[in-house]
PQR file of N, CA, C, O and H, with PARSE charges and radii, in Angstrom:
ATOM      1  N   MET A   1     -33.423  39.328  34.923 -0.4000 1.5000
ATOM      2  CA  MET A   1     -33.267  40.279  36.000 -0.0000 2.0000
ATOM      3  C   MET A   1     -32.775  39.529  37.233  0.5500 1.7000
ATOM      4  O   MET A   1     -33.310  38.474  37.574 -0.5500 1.4000
ATOM      5  N   THR A   2     -31.778  40.059  37.888 -0.4000 1.5000
ATOM      6  CA  THR A   2     -31.277  39.428  39.109 -0.0000 2.0000
ATOM      7  C   THR A   2     -31.618  40.290  40.302  0.5500 1.7000
ATOM      8  O   THR A   2     -31.681  41.516  40.203 -0.5500 1.4000
ATOM      9  H   THR A   2     -31.343  40.915  37.611  0.4000 1.0000
ATOM     10  N   GLN A   3     -31.834  39.646  41.417 -0.4000 1.5000
ATOM     11  CA  GLN A   3     -32.125  40.364  42.641 -0.0000 2.0000
ATOM     12  C   GLN A   3     -30.941  40.224  43.570  0.5500 1.7000
ATOM     13  O   GLN A   3     -30.370  39.141  43.701 -0.5500 1.4000
ATOM     14  H   GLN A   3     -31.782  38.650  41.496  0.4000 1.0000
ATOM     15  N   GLU A   4     -30.571  41.313  44.213 -0.4000 1.5000
ATOM     16  CA  GLU A   4     -29.490  41.268  45.177 -0.0000 2.0000
ATOM     17  C   GLU A   4     -30.066  41.362  46.570  0.5500 1.7000
ATOM     18  O   GLU A   4     -31.021  42.095  46.826 -0.5500 1.4000
ATOM     19  H   GLU A   4     -31.034  42.192  44.106  0.4000 1.0000
ATOM     20  N   ARG A   5     -29.465  40.606  47.459 -0.4000 1.5000
ATOM     21  CA  ARG A   5     -29.890  40.623  48.850 -0.0000 2.0000
ATOM     22  C   ARG A   5     -28.886  41.465  49.617  0.5500 1.7000
ATOM     23  O   ARG A   5     -27.680  41.355  49.395 -0.5500 1.4000
ATOM     24  H   ARG A   5     -28.689  40.011  47.251  0.4000 1.0000
ATOM     25  N   SER A   6     -29.370  42.289  50.500 -0.4000 1.5000
ATOM     26  CA  SER A   6     -28.468  43.133  51.264 -0.0000 2.0000
ATOM     27  C   SER A   6     -27.650  42.280  52.231  0.5500 1.7000
ATOM     28  O   SER A   6     -28.177  41.311  52.777 -0.5500 1.4000
ATOM     29  H   SER A   6     -30.349  42.379  50.680  0.4000 1.0000
ATOM     30  N   PRO A   7     -26.360  42.616  52.462 -0.5600 1.5000
ATOM     31  CA  PRO A   7     -25.504  41.817  53.326  0.2800 2.0000
ATOM     32  C   PRO A   7     -26.008  41.738  54.765  0.5500 1.7000
ATOM     33  O   PRO A   7     -25.756  40.753  55.458 -0.5500 1.4000
ATOM     34  N   GLU A   8     -26.715  42.767  55.214 -0.4000 1.5000
ATOM     35  CA  GLU A   8     -27.177  42.751  56.601 -0.0000 2.0000
ATOM     36  C   GLU A   8     -28.385  41.843  56.812  0.5500 1.7000
ATOM     37  O   GLU A   8     -28.785  41.609  57.953 -0.5500 1.4000
ATOM     38  H   GLU A   8     -26.920  43.568  54.651  0.4000 1.0000
ATOM     39  N   SER A   9     -28.977  41.325  55.724 -0.4000 1.5000
ATOM     40  CA  SER A   9     -30.139  40.461  55.889 -0.0000 2.0000
ATOM     41  C   SER A   9     -29.767  39.092  56.442  0.5500 1.7000
ATOM     42  O   SER A   9     -30.627  38.418  57.009 -0.5500 1.4000
ATOM     43  H   SER A   9     -28.652  41.515  54.797  0.4000 1.0000
ATOM     44  N   GLY A  10     -28.510  38.653  56.298 -0.4000 1.5000
ATOM     45  CA  GLY A  10     -28.043  37.396  56.879 -0.0000 2.0000
ATOM     46  C   GLY A  10     -28.618  36.190  56.168  0.5500 1.7000
ATOM     47  O   GLY A  10     -29.199  36.320  55.091 -0.5500 1.4000
ATOM     48  H   GLY A  10     -27.811  39.201  55.837  0.4000 1.0000
ATOM     49  N   PRO A  11     -28.461  35.005  56.766 -0.5600 1.5000
ATOM     50  CA  PRO A  11     -28.960  33.786  56.135  0.2800 2.0000
ATOM     51  C   PRO A  11     -30.480  33.737  56.121  0.5500 1.7000
ATOM     52  O   PRO A  11     -31.145  34.424  56.897 -0.5500 1.4000
ATOM     53  N   THR A  12     -31.018  32.920  55.233 -0.4000 1.5000
ATOM     54  CA  THR A  12     -32.472  32.823  55.147 -0.0000 2.0000
ATOM     55  C   THR A  12     -33.026  32.097  56.363  0.5500 1.7000
ATOM     56  O   THR A  12     -32.348  31.260  56.957 -0.5500 1.4000
ATOM     57  H   THR A  12     -30.478  32.362  54.603  0.4000 1.0000
ATOM     58  N   ASP A  13     -34.264  32.422  56.731 -0.4000 1.5000
ATOM     59  CA  ASP A  13     -34.896  31.787  57.878 -0.0000 2.0000
ATOM     60  C   ASP A  13     -35.054  30.286  57.671  0.5500 1.7000
ATOM     61  O   ASP A  13     -34.988  29.523  58.635 -0.5500 1.4000
ATOM     62  H   ASP A  13     -34.815  33.103  56.248  0.4000 1.0000
ATOM     63  N   ALA A  14     -35.263  29.849  56.425 -0.4000 1.5000
ATOM     64  CA  ALA A  14     -35.474  28.429  56.157 -0.0000 2.0000
ATOM     65  C   ALA A  14     -34.257  27.608  56.560  0.5500 1.7000
ATOM     66  O   ALA A  14     -34.402  26.506  57.090 -0.5500 1.4000
ATOM     67  H   ALA A  14     -35.317  30.469  55.642  0.4000 1.0000
ATOM     68  N   VAL A  15     -33.080  28.124  56.319 -0.4000 1.5000
ATOM     69  CA  VAL A  15     -31.860  27.391  56.664 -0.0000 2.0000
ATOM     70  C   VAL A  15     -31.656  27.364  58.157  0.5500 1.7000
ATOM     71  O   VAL A  15     -31.367  26.307  58.718 -0.5500 1.4000
ATOM     72  H   VAL A  15     -32.962  29.019  55.889  0.4000 1.0000
ATOM     73  N   THR A  16     -31.798  28.498  58.819 -0.4000 1.5000
ATOM     74  CA  THR A  16     -31.502  28.552  60.246 -0.0000 2.0000
ATOM     75  C   THR A  16     -32.583  27.902  61.092  0.5500 1.7000
ATOM     76  O   THR A  16     -32.272  27.306  62.123 -0.5500 1.4000
ATOM     77  H   THR A  16     -32.032  29.357  58.363  0.4000 1.0000
ATOM     78  N   ALA A  17     -33.846  28.000  60.685 -0.4000 1.5000
ATOM     79  CA  ALA A  17     -34.916  27.455  61.499 -0.0000 2.0000
ATOM     80  C   ALA A  17     -35.033  25.942  61.366  0.5500 1.7000
ATOM     81  O   ALA A  17     -35.251  25.251  62.361 -0.5500 1.4000
ATOM     82  H   ALA A  17     -34.098  28.484  59.847  0.4000 1.0000
ATOM     83  N   SER A  18     -34.892  25.424  60.157 -0.4000 1.5000
ATOM     84  CA  SER A  18     -35.098  23.997  59.963 -0.0000 2.0000
ATOM     85  C   SER A  18     -33.836  23.173  60.114  0.5500 1.7000
ATOM     86  O   SER A  18     -33.916  21.960  60.308 -0.5500 1.4000
ATOM     87  H   SER A  18     -34.715  25.986  59.349  0.4000 1.0000
ATOM     88  N   SER A  19     -32.674  23.799  60.031 -0.4000 1.5000
ATOM     89  CA  SER A  19     -31.416  23.057  60.064 -0.0000 2.0000
ATOM     90  C   SER A  19     -30.417  23.706  61.004  0.5500 1.7000
ATOM     91  O   SER A  19     -29.438  24.293  60.543 -0.5500 1.4000
ATOM     92  H   SER A  19     -32.608  24.784  59.874  0.4000 1.0000
ATOM     93  N   PRO A  20     -30.640  23.616  62.316 -0.5600 1.5000
ATOM     94  CA  PRO A  20     -29.676  24.239  63.214  0.2800 2.0000
ATOM     95  C   PRO A  20     -28.304  23.611  63.028  0.5500 1.7000
ATOM     96  O   PRO A  20     -28.173  22.387  63.019 -0.5500 1.4000
ATOM     97  N   GLY A  21     -27.296  24.438  62.882 -0.4000 1.5000
ATOM     98  CA  GLY A  21     -25.935  23.945  62.689 -0.0000 2.0000
ATOM     99  C   GLY A  21     -25.655  23.503  61.273  0.5500 1.7000
ATOM    100  O   GLY A  21     -24.607  22.905  61.030 -0.5500 1.4000
ATOM    101  H   GLY A  21     -27.403  25.432  62.890  0.4000 1.0000
ATOM    102  N   ALA A  22     -26.541  23.767  60.320 -0.4000 1.5000
ATOM    103  CA  ALA A  22     -26.308  23.379  58.930 -0.0000 2.0000
ATOM    104  C   ALA A  22     -25.114  24.147  58.385  0.5500 1.7000
ATOM    105  O   ALA A  22     -24.914  25.319  58.704 -0.5500 1.4000
ATOM    106  H   ALA A  22     -27.393  24.253  60.518  0.4000 1.0000
ATOM    107  N   GLU A  23     -24.327  23.471  57.559 -0.4000 1.5000
ATOM    108  CA  GLU A  23     -23.141  24.083  56.981 -0.0000 2.0000
ATOM    109  C   GLU A  23     -23.276  24.139  55.471  0.5500 1.7000
ATOM    110  O   GLU A  23     -23.633  23.141  54.844 -0.5500 1.4000
ATOM    111  H   GLU A  23     -24.490  22.519  57.299  0.4000 1.0000
ATOM    112  N   ILE A  24     -22.996  25.291  54.880 -0.4000 1.5000
ATOM    113  CA  ILE A  24     -23.006  25.426  53.434 -0.0000 2.0000
ATOM    114  C   ILE A  24     -21.661  24.911  52.933  0.5500 1.7000
ATOM    115  O   ILE A  24     -20.609  25.391  53.355 -0.5500 1.4000
ATOM    116  H   ILE A  24     -22.706  26.101  55.390  0.4000 1.0000
ATOM    117  N   THR A  25     -21.701  23.930  52.031 -0.4000 1.5000
ATOM    118  CA  THR A  25     -20.491  23.325  51.494 -0.0000 2.0000
ATOM    119  C   THR A  25     -20.466  23.516  49.980  0.5500 1.7000
ATOM    120  O   THR A  25     -21.512  23.704  49.359 -0.5500 1.4000
ATOM    121  H   THR A  25     -22.555  23.540  51.689  0.4000 1.0000
ATOM    122  N   THR A  26     -19.277  23.468  49.389 -0.4000 1.5000
ATOM    123  CA  THR A  26     -19.101  23.686  47.956 -0.0000 2.0000
ATOM    124  C   THR A  26     -18.209  22.594  47.374  0.5500 1.7000
ATOM    125  O   THR A  26     -17.270  22.135  48.024 -0.5500 1.4000
ATOM    126  H   THR A  26     -18.428  23.315  49.893  0.4000 1.0000
ATOM    127  N   THR A  27     -18.510  22.184  46.147 -0.4000 1.5000
ATOM    128  CA  THR A  27     -17.710  21.184  45.446 -0.0000 2.0000
ATOM    129  C   THR A  27     -17.846  21.410  43.952  0.5500 1.7000
ATOM    130  O   THR A  27     -18.580  22.301  43.522 -0.5500 1.4000
ATOM    131  H   THR A  27     -19.273  22.556  45.619  0.4000 1.0000
ATOM    132  N   ASP A  28     -17.149  20.616  43.161 -0.4000 1.5000
ATOM    133  CA  ASP A  28     -17.293  20.639  41.709 -0.0000 2.0000
ATOM    134  C   ASP A  28     -18.307  19.577  41.309  0.5500 1.7000
ATOM    135  O   ASP A  28     -18.305  18.469  41.845 -0.5500 1.4000
ATOM    136  H   ASP A  28     -16.553  19.893  43.510  0.4000 1.0000
ATOM    137  N   CYS A  29     -19.173  19.927  40.364 -0.4000 1.5000
ATOM    138  CA  CYS A  29     -20.155  18.977  39.852 -0.0000 2.0000
ATOM    139  C   CYS A  29     -19.419  17.798  39.225  0.5500 1.7000
ATOM    140  O   CYS A  29     -18.484  17.990  38.448 -0.5500 1.4000
ATOM    141  H   CYS A  29     -19.175  20.827  39.929  0.4000 1.0000
ATOM    142  N   ARG A  30     -19.833  16.596  39.555 -0.4000 1.5000
ATOM    143  CA  ARG A  30     -19.182  15.387  39.030 -0.0000 2.0000
ATOM    144  C   ARG A  30     -19.505  15.149  37.554  0.5500 1.7000
ATOM    145  O   ARG A  30     -18.833  14.362  36.886 -0.5500 1.4000
ATOM    146  H   ARG A  30     -20.593  16.440  40.186  0.4000 1.0000
ATOM    147  N   GLN A  31     -20.530  15.827  37.051 -0.4000 1.5000
ATOM    148  CA  GLN A  31     -20.924  15.601  35.664 -0.0000 2.0000
ATOM    149  C   GLN A  31     -20.376  16.674  34.723  0.5500 1.7000
ATOM    150  O   GLN A  31     -19.839  16.348  33.665 -0.5500 1.4000
ATOM    151  H   GLN A  31     -21.076  16.466  37.593  0.4000 1.0000
ATOM    152  N   CYS A  32     -20.505  17.961  35.099 -0.4000 1.5000
ATOM    153  CA  CYS A  32     -20.077  19.026  34.180 -0.0000 2.0000
ATOM    154  C   CYS A  32     -18.931  19.881  34.713  0.5500 1.7000
ATOM    155  O   CYS A  32     -18.364  20.680  33.967 -0.5500 1.4000
ATOM    156  H   CYS A  32     -20.941  18.227  35.958  0.4000 1.0000
ATOM    157  N   GLY A  33     -18.582  19.730  35.983 -0.4000 1.5000
ATOM    158  CA  GLY A  33     -17.447  20.454  36.545 -0.0000 2.0000
ATOM    159  C   GLY A  33     -17.768  21.824  37.115  0.5500 1.7000
ATOM    160  O   GLY A  33     -16.867  22.492  37.622 -0.5500 1.4000
ATOM    161  H   GLY A  33     -19.043  19.081  36.589  0.4000 1.0000
ATOM    162  N   ALA A  34     -19.011  22.266  37.053 -0.4000 1.5000
ATOM    163  CA  ALA A  34     -19.389  23.575  37.592 -0.0000 2.0000
ATOM    164  C   ALA A  34     -19.273  23.568  39.120  0.5500 1.7000
ATOM    165  O   ALA A  34     -19.412  22.518  39.748 -0.5500 1.4000
ATOM    166  H   ALA A  34     -19.743  21.723  36.642  0.4000 1.0000
ATOM    167  N   LYS A  35     -19.021  24.725  39.711 -0.4000 1.5000
ATOM    168  CA  LYS A  35     -19.018  24.850  41.174 -0.0000 2.0000
ATOM    169  C   LYS A  35     -20.456  24.798  41.660  0.5500 1.7000
ATOM    170  O   LYS A  35     -21.306  25.542  41.172 -0.5500 1.4000
ATOM    171  H   LYS A  35     -18.908  25.577  39.201  0.4000 1.0000
ATOM    172  N   VAL A  36     -20.735  23.913  42.629 -0.4000 1.5000
ATOM    173  CA  VAL A  36     -22.065  23.822  43.211 -0.0000 2.0000
ATOM    174  C   VAL A  36     -21.948  23.919  44.726  0.5500 1.7000
ATOM    175  O   VAL A  36     -20.980  23.442  45.318 -0.5500 1.4000
ATOM    176  H   VAL A  36     -20.045  23.308  43.025  0.4000 1.0000
ATOM    177  N   SER A  37     -22.932  24.532  45.337 -0.4000 1.5000
ATOM    178  CA  SER A  37     -22.991  24.649  46.792 -0.0000 2.0000
ATOM    179  C   SER A  37     -24.241  23.936  47.279  0.5500 1.7000
ATOM    180  O   SER A  37     -25.237  23.838  46.563 -0.5500 1.4000
ATOM    181  H   SER A  37     -23.719  24.919  44.856  0.4000 1.0000
ATOM    182  N   GLY A  38     -24.173  23.442  48.510 -0.4000 1.5000
ATOM    183  CA  GLY A  38     -25.314  22.750  49.083 -0.0000 2.0000
ATOM    184  C   GLY A  38     -25.229  22.769  50.591  0.5500 1.7000
ATOM    185  O   GLY A  38     -24.304  23.354  51.155 -0.5500 1.4000
ATOM    186  H   GLY A  38     -23.364  23.522  49.091  0.4000 1.0000
ATOM    187  N   LEU A  39     -26.172  22.143  51.247 -0.4000 1.5000
ATOM    188  CA  LEU A  39     -26.169  22.043  52.701 -0.0000 2.0000
ATOM    189  C   LEU A  39     -25.639  20.685  53.119  0.5500 1.7000
ATOM    190  O   LEU A  39     -26.121  19.650  52.660 -0.5500 1.4000
ATOM    191  H   LEU A  39     -26.924  21.667  50.789  0.4000 1.0000
ATOM    192  N   ASP A  40     -24.650  20.697  53.986 -0.4000 1.5000
ATOM    193  CA  ASP A  40     -24.105  19.468  54.572 -0.0000 2.0000
ATOM    194  C   ASP A  40     -23.747  18.419  53.526  0.5500 1.7000
ATOM    195  O   ASP A  40     -24.104  17.250  53.669 -0.5500 1.4000
ATOM    196  H   ASP A  40     -24.258  21.538  54.358  0.4000 1.0000
ATOM    197  N   ASN A  41     -23.043  18.835  52.475 -0.4000 1.5000
ATOM    198  CA  ASN A  41     -22.555  17.945  51.412 -0.0000 2.0000
ATOM    199  C   ASN A  41     -23.653  17.275  50.600  0.5500 1.7000
ATOM    200  O   ASN A  41     -23.451  16.176  50.084 -0.5500 1.4000
ATOM    201  H   ASN A  41     -22.753  19.785  52.359  0.4000 1.0000
ATOM    202  N   ARG A  42     -24.791  17.905  50.478 -0.4000 1.5000
ATOM    203  CA  ARG A  42     -25.854  17.438  49.584 -0.0000 2.0000
ATOM    204  C   ARG A  42     -25.989  18.485  48.478  0.5500 1.7000
ATOM    205  O   ARG A  42     -26.239  19.660  48.749 -0.5500 1.4000
ATOM    206  H   ARG A  42     -24.955  18.798  50.897  0.4000 1.0000
ATOM    207  N   TYR A  43     -25.820  18.044  47.226 -0.4000 1.5000
ATOM    208  CA  TYR A  43     -25.704  18.980  46.111 -0.0000 2.0000
ATOM    209  C   TYR A  43     -26.681  18.681  44.988  0.5500 1.7000
ATOM    210  O   TYR A  43     -27.123  17.546  44.811 -0.5500 1.4000
ATOM    211  H   TYR A  43     -25.617  17.090  47.005  0.4000 1.0000
ATOM    212  N   ALA A  44     -27.012  19.733  44.223 -0.4000 1.5000
ATOM    213  CA  ALA A  44     -27.770  19.621  42.980 -0.0000 2.0000
ATOM    214  C   ALA A  44     -27.229  20.690  42.036  0.5500 1.7000
ATOM    215  O   ALA A  44     -27.182  21.869  42.389 -0.5500 1.4000
ATOM    216  H   ALA A  44     -26.652  20.655  44.366  0.4000 1.0000
ATOM    217  N   CYS A  45     -26.826  20.282  40.848 -0.4000 1.5000
ATOM    218  CA  CYS A  45     -26.254  21.218  39.868 -0.0000 2.0000
ATOM    219  C   CYS A  45     -27.364  21.821  39.031  0.5500 1.7000
ATOM    220  O   CYS A  45     -28.148  21.099  38.414 -0.5500 1.4000
ATOM    221  H   CYS A  45     -26.865  19.325  40.561  0.4000 1.0000
ATOM    222  N   SER A  46     -27.433  23.138  39.009 -0.4000 1.5000
ATOM    223  CA  SER A  46     -28.477  23.818  38.232 -0.0000 2.0000
ATOM    224  C   SER A  46     -28.134  23.899  36.750  0.5500 1.7000
ATOM    225  O   SER A  46     -28.986  24.279  35.947 -0.5500 1.4000
ATOM    226  H   SER A  46     -26.796  23.725  39.510  0.4000 1.0000
ATOM    227  N   TYR A  47     -26.912  23.553  36.372 -0.4000 1.5000
ATOM    228  CA  TYR A  47     -26.521  23.597  34.961 -0.0000 2.0000
ATOM    229  C   TYR A  47     -26.883  22.313  34.226  0.5500 1.7000
ATOM    230  O   TYR A  47     -27.503  22.359  33.164 -0.5500 1.4000
ATOM    231  H   TYR A  47     -26.220  23.244  37.024  0.4000 1.0000
ATOM    232  N   CYS A  48     -26.497  21.157  34.790 -0.4000 1.5000
ATOM    233  CA  CYS A  48     -26.700  19.900  34.068 -0.0000 2.0000
ATOM    234  C   CYS A  48     -27.718  18.973  34.736  0.5500 1.7000
ATOM    235  O   CYS A  48     -28.126  17.980  34.134 -0.5500 1.4000
ATOM    236  H   CYS A  48     -25.993  21.120  35.653  0.4000 1.0000
ATOM    237  N   GLY A  49     -28.136  19.278  35.967 -0.4000 1.5000
ATOM    238  CA  GLY A  49     -29.144  18.473  36.638 -0.0000 2.0000
ATOM    239  C   GLY A  49     -28.597  17.371  37.529  0.5500 1.7000
ATOM    240  O   GLY A  49     -29.370  16.632  38.140 -0.5500 1.4000
ATOM    241  H   GLY A  49     -27.804  20.085  36.456  0.4000 1.0000
ATOM    242  N   TRP A  50     -27.267  17.246  37.613 -0.4000 1.5000
ATOM    243  CA  TRP A  50     -26.674  16.212  38.465 -0.0000 2.0000
ATOM    244  C   TRP A  50     -27.055  16.443  39.923  0.5500 1.7000
ATOM    245  O   TRP A  50     -27.072  17.585  40.383 -0.5500 1.4000
ATOM    246  H   TRP A  50     -26.639  17.846  37.117  0.4000 1.0000
ATOM    247  N   VAL A  51     -27.363  15.371  40.657 -0.4000 1.5000
ATOM    248  CA  VAL A  51     -27.676  15.424  42.082 -0.0000 2.0000
ATOM    249  C   VAL A  51     -26.917  14.283  42.750  0.5500 1.7000
ATOM    250  O   VAL A  51     -26.963  13.148  42.275 -0.5500 1.4000
ATOM    251  H   VAL A  51     -27.349  14.443  40.284  0.4000 1.0000
ATOM    252  N   ASN A  52     -26.217  14.573  43.850 -0.4000 1.5000
ATOM    253  CA  ASN A  52     -25.557  13.466  44.537 -0.0000 2.0000
ATOM    254  C   ASN A  52     -26.558  12.729  45.417  0.5500 1.7000
ATOM    255  O   ASN A  52     -27.603  13.274  45.774 -0.5500 1.4000
ATOM    256  H   ASN A  52     -26.180  15.495  44.236  0.4000 1.0000
ATOM    257  N   HIS A  53     -26.234  11.496  45.761 -0.4000 1.5000
ATOM    258  CA  HIS A  53     -27.128  10.659  46.559 -0.0000 2.0000
ATOM    259  C   HIS A  53     -27.262  11.242  47.961  0.5500 1.7000
ATOM    260  O   HIS A  53     -26.280  11.730  48.518 -0.5500 1.4000
ATOM    261  H   HIS A  53     -25.385  11.054  45.470  0.4000 1.0000
ATOM    262  N   TRP A  54     -28.444  11.200  48.533 -0.4000 1.5000
ATOM    263  CA  TRP A  54     -28.701  11.791  49.854 -0.0000 2.0000
ATOM    264  C   TRP A  54     -27.803  11.196  50.931  0.5500 1.7000
ATOM    265  O   TRP A  54     -27.472  11.884  51.897 -0.5500 1.4000
ATOM    266  H   TRP A  54     -29.243  10.804  48.080  0.4000 1.0000
ATOM    267  N   ALA A  55     -27.403   9.939  50.789 -0.4000 1.5000
ATOM    268  CA  ALA A  55     -26.590   9.280  51.806 -0.0000 2.0000
ATOM    269  C   ALA A  55     -25.154   9.806  51.834  0.5500 1.7000
ATOM    270  O   ALA A  55     -24.419   9.522  52.779 -0.5500 1.4000
ATOM    271  H   ALA A  55     -27.672   9.380  50.005  0.4000 1.0000
ATOM    272  N   GLU A  56     -24.745  10.561  50.822 -0.4000 1.5000
ATOM    273  CA  GLU A  56     -23.406  11.139  50.793 -0.0000 2.0000
ATOM    274  C   GLU A  56     -23.297  12.383  51.671  0.5500 1.7000
ATOM    275  O   GLU A  56     -22.204  12.923  51.840 -0.5500 1.4000
ATOM    276  H   GLU A  56     -25.343  10.792  50.054  0.4000 1.0000
ATOM    277  N   GLY A  57     -24.399  12.836  52.223 -0.4000 1.5000
ATOM    278  CA  GLY A  57     -24.384  14.011  53.088 -0.0000 2.0000
ATOM    279  C   GLY A  57     -23.632  13.739  54.378  0.5500 1.7000
ATOM    280  O   GLY A  57     -23.403  12.587  54.745 -0.5500 1.4000
ATOM    281  H   GLY A  57     -25.287  12.397  52.086  0.4000 1.0000
ATOM    282  N   SER A  58     -23.252  14.808  55.061 -0.4000 1.5000
ATOM    283  CA  SER A  58     -22.435  14.662  56.270 -0.0000 2.0000
ATOM    284  C   SER A  58     -23.249  14.639  57.557  0.5500 1.7000
ATOM    285  O   SER A  58     -22.677  14.553  58.643 -0.5500 1.4000
ATOM    286  H   SER A  58     -23.439  15.744  54.763  0.4000 1.0000
ATOM    287  N   THR A  59     -24.574  14.715  57.454 -0.4000 1.5000
ATOM    288  CA  THR A  59     -25.426  14.653  58.640 -0.0000 2.0000
ATOM    289  C   THR A  59     -26.572  13.682  58.403  0.5500 1.7000
ATOM    290  O   THR A  59     -26.890  13.351  57.261 -0.5500 1.4000
ATOM    291  H   THR A  59     -25.039  14.784  56.571  0.4000 1.0000
ATOM    292  N   VAL A  60     -27.177  13.236  59.468 -0.4000 1.5000
ATOM    293  CA  VAL A  60     -28.348  12.368  59.372 -0.0000 2.0000
ATOM    294  C   VAL A  60     -29.563  13.234  59.068  0.5500 1.7000
ATOM    295  O   VAL A  60     -29.774  14.269  59.700 -0.5500 1.4000
ATOM    296  H   VAL A  60     -26.919  13.505  60.396  0.4000 1.0000
ATOM    297  N   LEU A  61     -30.357  12.805  58.098 -0.4000 1.5000
ATOM    298  CA  LEU A  61     -31.562  13.559  57.767 -0.0000 2.0000
ATOM    299  C   LEU A  61     -32.636  13.319  58.825  0.5500 1.7000
ATOM    300  O   LEU A  61     -32.752  12.209  59.345 -0.5500 1.4000
ATOM    301  H   LEU A  61     -30.186  11.964  57.584  0.4000 1.0000
ATOM    302  N   PRO A  62     -33.418  14.340  59.148 -0.5600 1.5000
ATOM    303  CA  PRO A  62     -34.504  14.153  60.118  0.2800 2.0000
ATOM    304  C   PRO A  62     -35.604  13.272  59.534  0.5500 1.7000
ATOM    305  O   PRO A  62     -35.752  13.175  58.316 -0.5500 1.4000
ATOM    306  N   SER A  63     -36.358  12.644  60.394 -0.4000 1.5000
ATOM    307  CA  SER A  63     -37.469  11.815  59.932 -0.0000 2.0000
ATOM    308  C   SER A  63     -38.657  12.710  59.584  0.5500 1.7000
ATOM    309  O   SER A  63     -38.680  13.891  59.930 -0.5500 1.4000
ATOM    310  H   SER A  63     -36.238  12.723  61.384  0.4000 1.0000
ATOM    311  N   ALA A  64     -39.626  12.141  58.905 -0.4000 1.5000
ATOM    312  CA  ALA A  64     -40.826  12.903  58.542 -0.0000 2.0000
ATOM    313  C   ALA A  64     -41.553  13.395  59.786  0.5500 1.7000
ATOM    314  O   ALA A  64     -42.116  14.490  59.785 -0.5500 1.4000
ATOM    315  H   ALA A  64     -39.607  11.182  58.624  0.4000 1.0000
ATOM    316  N   GLU A  65     -41.543  12.601  60.837 -0.4000 1.5000
ATOM    317  CA  GLU A  65     -42.220  12.981  62.079 -0.0000 2.0000
ATOM    318  C   GLU A  65     -41.564  14.186  62.746  0.5500 1.7000
ATOM    319  O   GLU A  65     -42.211  14.884  63.527 -0.5500 1.4000
ATOM    320  H   GLU A  65     -41.085  11.712  60.838  0.4000 1.0000
ATOM    321  N   ASP A  66     -40.278  14.442  62.450 -0.4000 1.5000
ATOM    322  CA  ASP A  66     -39.574  15.597  63.007 -0.0000 2.0000
ATOM    323  C   ASP A  66     -39.960  16.899  62.310  0.5500 1.7000
ATOM    324  O   ASP A  66     -39.679  17.982  62.822 -0.5500 1.4000
ATOM    325  H   ASP A  66     -39.753  13.875  61.815  0.4000 1.0000
ATOM    326  N   ASP A  67     -40.598  16.800  61.151 -0.4000 1.5000
ATOM    327  CA  ASP A  67     -40.998  17.972  60.391 -0.0000 2.0000
ATOM    328  C   ASP A  67     -42.203  18.621  61.066  0.5500 1.7000
ATOM    329  O   ASP A  67     -43.215  17.956  61.289 -0.5500 1.4000
ATOM    330  H   ASP A  67     -40.826  15.920  60.735  0.4000 1.0000
ATOM    331  N   PRO A  68     -42.110  19.918  61.396 -0.5600 1.5000
ATOM    332  CA  PRO A  68     -43.242  20.577  62.058  0.2800 2.0000
ATOM    333  C   PRO A  68     -44.499  20.633  61.186  0.5500 1.7000
ATOM    334  O   PRO A  68     -45.598  20.821  61.708 -0.5500 1.4000
ATOM    335  N   ASP A  69     -44.356  20.472  59.868 -0.4000 1.5000
ATOM    336  CA  ASP A  69     -45.512  20.491  58.967 -0.0000 2.0000
ATOM    337  C   ASP A  69     -46.066  19.083  58.707  0.5500 1.7000
ATOM    338  O   ASP A  69     -46.982  18.921  57.899 -0.5500 1.4000
ATOM    339  H   ASP A  69     -43.463  20.319  59.444  0.4000 1.0000
ATOM    340  N   HIS A  70     -45.530  18.085  59.371 -0.4000 1.5000
ATOM    341  CA  HIS A  70     -45.997  16.697  59.199 -0.0000 2.0000
ATOM    342  C   HIS A  70     -47.463  16.607  59.608  0.5500 1.7000
ATOM    343  O   HIS A  70     -47.853  17.187  60.621 -0.5500 1.4000
ATOM    344  H   HIS A  70     -44.786  18.216  60.027  0.4000 1.0000
ATOM    345  N   PRO A  71     -48.276  15.894  58.844 -0.5600 1.5000
ATOM    346  CA  PRO A  71     -49.714  15.819  59.148  0.2800 2.0000
ATOM    347  C   PRO A  71     -50.035  15.272  60.548  0.5500 1.7000
ATOM    348  O   PRO A  71     -51.111  15.545  61.080 -0.5500 1.4000
ATOM    349  N   GLY A  72     -49.135  14.523  61.136 -0.4000 1.5000
ATOM    350  CA  GLY A  72     -49.403  13.957  62.461 -0.0000 2.0000
ATOM    351  C   GLY A  72     -49.262  14.943  63.606  0.5500 1.7000
ATOM    352  O   GLY A  72     -49.550  14.596  64.752 -0.5500 1.4000
ATOM    353  H   GLY A  72     -48.261  14.302  60.704  0.4000 1.0000
ATOM    354  N   HIS A  73     -48.824  16.169  63.323 -0.4000 1.5000
ATOM    355  CA  HIS A  73     -48.632  17.179  64.387 -0.0000 2.0000
ATOM    356  C   HIS A  73     -49.873  17.962  64.643  0.5500 1.7000
ATOM    357  O   HIS A  73     -49.881  18.844  65.501 -0.5500 1.4000
ATOM    358  H   HIS A  73     -48.590  16.451  62.393  0.4000 1.0000
TER
END
C-alpha cells in the first residue's frame, strides 16, 4: 500500500527545521544505476544498499553539540 501526500502539505518539518537551506539533489547509484535522491549530495540507495561517503556532501555537517536533542542541552 502506498500513501500519497497532498501537494499543499509542502516539505517535511524535519528537513526545514533541522537543515535550513538544505537542497534535495539527485544522481545515479554508483552500484546499480538507480536514480537516488538525497540532501546536499549525500545519498543512500534503497535498492542495493549503496551509500556514498559523508565527506562527499556539499555542506559541512553540524556537530553533535549543535543538535537540539544532544544530551548536553
